[in-house]
C-alpha positions in Angstrom: 136.8 -25.8 -26.1 137.4 -24.2 -29.5 139.2 -26.0 -32.3 140.7 -24.9 -35.6 141.4 -27.5 -38.3 144.2 -27.2 -40.9 144.2 -30.0 -43.5 144.4 -30.0 -47.3 142.0 -32.9 -47.3 138.4 -31.7 -47.1 137.1 -35.1 -46.2 139.4 -35.2 -43.2 138.3 -31.7 -42.0 134.6 -32.7 -42.3 135.2 -36.0 -40.4 137.2 -34.3 -37.6 134.6 -31.5 -37.2 131.8 -34.1 -37.0 133.7 -36.1 -34.3 134.4 -33.0 -32.2 130.9 -31.7 -32.3 129.0 -35.0 -32.0 131.1 -36.0 -29.0 130.5 -32.7 -27.2 134.2 -32.0 -27.1 133.9 -28.4 -28.3 133.3 -26.3 -31.3 135.2 -25.9 -34.6 135.6 -22.2 -35.1 137.6 -22.3 -38.3 139.2 -24.3 -41.1 141.9 -23.9 -43.6 143.4 -26.0 -46.4 147.0 -24.8 -45.9 149.3 -23.2 -43.4 149.5 -19.8 -45.1 145.8 -19.3 -45.0 145.5 -20.7 -41.5 148.1 -18.5 -39.7 146.2 -15.1 -39.8 142.9 -16.7 -38.9 144.4 -18.6 -36.0 146.1 -15.5 -34.6 142.9 -13.6 -34.9 140.5 -16.2 -33.3 143.0 -17.6 -30.8 141.5 -21.2 -30.5 142.5 -23.4 -27.6 143.5 -26.2 -30.0 144.8 -26.4 -33.5 144.5 -29.8 -35.4 147.1 -29.5 -38.2 148.1 -31.9 -41.0 151.9 -32.6 -41.2 152.2 -32.6 -45.0 150.5 -29.7 -46.8 151.1 -27.5 -49.9 152.6 -24.0 -49.5 153.5 -24.4 -45.8 153.8 -27.7 -44.0 152.5 -28.4 -40.5 155.8 -28.0 -38.7 156.6 -24.7 -40.4 153.1 -23.4 -39.6 153.5 -24.3 -36.0 156.8 -22.6 -35.8 155.4 -19.3 -37.2 152.4 -19.4 -34.9 154.7 -19.9 -31.9 156.9 -17.0 -33.0 153.8 -14.9 -33.0 153.1 -15.9 -29.4 150.2 -18.2 -30.0 149.6 -20.1 -26.8 147.1 -22.8 -27.9 147.9 -26.5 -28.1 148.8 -28.3 -31.3 147.7 -31.8 -32.4 149.4 -33.1 -35.5 147.4 -35.2 -38.0 149.5 -37.5 -40.3 150.0 -40.7 -42.2 153.7 -40.3 -41.7 155.4 -42.8 -39.4 159.0 -41.6 -40.0 160.4 -41.4 -36.4 162.7 -38.4 -37.3 159.7 -36.3 -38.5 157.6 -37.3 -35.6 160.5 -36.4 -33.2 160.9 -33.0 -34.9 157.2 -32.3 -34.5 157.3 -33.0 -30.8 160.4 -30.7 -30.5 158.5 -27.9 -32.2 155.6 -28.0 -29.6 153.2 -30.7 -30.9 151.3 -32.2 -27.9 149.8 -35.4 -29.6 149.5 -37.2 -32.9 146.3 -38.4 -34.6 147.1 -40.9 -37.3 145.4 -41.2 -40.7 143.1 -42.8 -41.6 141.2 -41.0 -39.0 139.6 -43.2 -36.3 136.8 -41.8 -34.1 137.9 -43.5 -30.9 141.5 -42.4 -31.3 140.4 -38.8 -32.0 138.1 -38.7 -28.9 140.8 -40.1 -26.6 143.5 -37.8 -27.9 141.3 -34.7 -27.6 140.2 -35.7 -24.1 143.8 -35.9 -23.0 144.7 -32.5 -24.6 141.7 -30.9 -22.9 143.0 -32.2 -19.5 146.5 -30.8 -20.4 145.1 -27.5 -21.4 143.1 -27.1 -18.1 146.3 -28.0 -16.1 148.3 -25.4 -18.0 145.6 -22.8 -17.3 145.7 -23.7 -13.6 149.4 -23.2 -13.5 149.0 -19.8 -15.3 146.5 -18.7 -12.7 148.9 -19.6 -9.9 151.8 -17.8 -11.7 149.5 -14.7 -12.1 148.6 -14.8 -8.5 152.3 -14.9 -7.5 153.0 -12.0 -9.8 150.2 -10.0 -8.2 151.6 -10.7 -4.8 155.0 -9.5 -5.9 153.5 -6.3 -7.3 151.6 -5.7 -4.1 154.8 -6.1 -2.1 156.5 -3.6 -4.5 153.7 -1.1 -3.9 154.4 -1.3 -0.1 157.7 0.4 -0.9 158.2 3.6 -3.0 157.4 2.4 -6.5 159.1 3.8 -9.6 157.2 5.1 -12.6 158.1 1.8 -14.3 156.6 -0.2 -11.4 153.3 1.8 -11.8 153.2 1.3 -15.5 153.9 -2.4 -15.4 151.3 -2.8 -12.6 148.6 -1.2 -14.9 149.7 -3.3 -17.9 149.6 -6.4 -15.6 146.0 -5.6 -14.6 145.2 -5.7 -18.3 147.0 -9.0 -18.9 149.6 -7.5 -21.3 152.7 -7.0 -19.1 154.4 -10.0 -20.9 153.5 -8.8 -24.4 156.4 -7.7 -26.7 154.9 -4.2 -27.1 154.7 -3.6 -23.4 158.3 -2.5 -23.2 157.6 0.0 -26.0 154.7 1.4 -24.0 156.9 1.7 -20.9 159.6 3.5 -23.0 157.1 6.0 -24.3 155.7 6.9 -20.8 159.3 7.2 -19.4 160.2 9.4 -22.3 157.2 11.7 -21.6 158.1 11.8 -17.9 161.8 12.6 -18.7 160.7 15.6 -20.9 158.1 16.6 -18.3 155.4 16.9 -20.9 152.1 18.2 -19.7 149.1 15.9 -19.9 147.8 17.6 -23.0 148.6 18.1 -25.8 151.1 15.2 -26.1 153.6 15.3 -28.9 152.7 13.4 -32.1 153.0 9.6 -31.7 155.3 9.5 -34.7 157.9 11.7 -32.9 157.7 9.5 -29.8 158.2 6.3 -31.9 161.2 7.8 -33.6 162.8 9.1 -30.4 162.6 5.6 -28.9 163.8 4.0 -32.1 166.9 6.3 -32.1 168.0 4.7 -28.8 169.1 1.5 -30.7 169.2 2.7 -34.3 171.4 5.2 -36.0 170.6 5.8 -39.6 167.4 7.6 -40.7 166.3 4.5 -42.6 166.8 2.2 -39.6 165.0 4.7 -37.3 162.1 4.9 -39.7 161.8 1.1 -40.0 162.1 0.6 -36.2 159.5 3.3 -35.5 157.0 1.6 -37.7 157.8 -1.7 -36.0 157.2 0.0 -32.6 153.8 1.2 -33.7 152.8 -2.3 -34.8 154.0 -3.9 -31.6 152.1 -1.3 -29.5 149.0 -1.7 -31.7 149.0 -5.5 -31.2 149.6 -5.2 -27.5 146.7 -2.8 -27.0 144.5 -5.0 -29.0 145.5 -7.9 -26.7 144.5 -5.8 -23.7 141.1 -5.0 -25.3 140.5 -8.7 -25.9 141.5 -9.6 -22.4 139.2 -7.0 -20.9 136.3 -8.1 -23.3 136.8 -11.7 -22.0 136.6 -10.4 -18.5 133.4 -8.5 -19.3 131.8 -11.6 -20.9 132.5 -13.6 -17.7 131.7 -10.9 -15.2 130.5 -7.5 -16.2 131.2 -6.2 -12.7 134.8 -7.2 -12.6 136.9 -4.4 -11.1 139.5 -4.3 -13.9 136.9 -4.4 -16.6 134.9 -1.6 -14.9 137.9 0.7 -14.5 140.0 0.1 -17.7 137.5 -0.8 -20.4 135.7 2.6 -20.6 138.7 4.7 -19.5 141.5 3.5 -21.7 139.5 2.4 -24.8 136.6 3.3 -27.0 134.0 1.3 -25.1 131.9 0.6 -28.2 134.9 -1.4 -29.5 135.1 -3.4 -26.3 131.4 -4.1 -26.5 131.9 -5.2 -30.1 134.7 -7.6 -29.0 132.4 -9.0 -26.3 129.8 -9.8 -28.9 132.3 -11.4 -31.2 133.6 -13.6 -28.3 130.0 -14.7 -27.4 129.2 -15.5 -31.0 132.6 -17.2 -31.6 133.5 -14.8 -34.4 136.9 -13.3 -35.4 138.0 -10.7 -32.9 138.4 -7.4 -34.7 138.5 -3.9 -33.2 139.8 -0.4 -33.9 142.8 0.4 -31.7 143.2 4.0 -30.5 146.8 4.2 -29.5 146.7 7.9 -28.8 143.9 7.6 -26.3 145.6 4.6 -24.5 148.9 6.5 -24.2 147.2 9.7 -23.1 145.2 8.0 -20.3 148.1 5.9 -19.2 150.4 8.9 -19.0 147.8 10.8 -17.0 147.4 8.0 -14.5 151.1 7.7 -14.1 151.5 11.4 -13.4 149.0 11.2 -10.6 151.0 8.3 -9.0 154.5 9.7 -9.3 153.8 13.4 -8.4 
């Protein structure tokens, strides 16, 4: 398991890291002394567990957890604190904290808490696998009937593990727009024009459309990066995986996928260049072959 520690007390960070690694519970892949510094690192590295201090300068533990959850971080949180105020503890649990570790830090308590959260994480993953299997069954049943373009698009996005990402709806909207205008496979119109056309569905003024089109681009970029990371993880586990073999070299720059695989194996930050144009071009091409 991979852990990220957020605590303004360096001694606490050192002690927690030593307990985790000496006990064979996992690896500490990052540290930060406050919430502001921690958020971008956690979203990039996606650890399974975040150990976070309740009271910190700049951004406290609860506010940090809220921002991470708003950004769709799915790891588990363990709060570290000397505070025994029942109201603050109750608020922390309401925000998504799984367990508390009390200061001063005690090795036995830390080991027991982390073992429990590991069991909880594995159970959560098992439920996700079951849910994914049910989703795949539903998609297969849909394919038995005449599928719509949206069905085909969502099936492909589901294969890449991004059908639930916020930017997936923007991707669907772009492909449906291209189909509606009966664009040829190449050349496609500039992405900026597509973003603005989609933005104009819900926005009216030029400033609103411009702002929304930029937001659409960012949502799509994050969603495609999530697909790249998902496929890279598949490649690390099984290089012959059918989804990896088909999508990784076809929809993306494969050298970027290979770079992500190396970063995953070395427990480094996951960074890659996202080629939105190639992704949209290939997806649209695939959908045309399915609906025509």
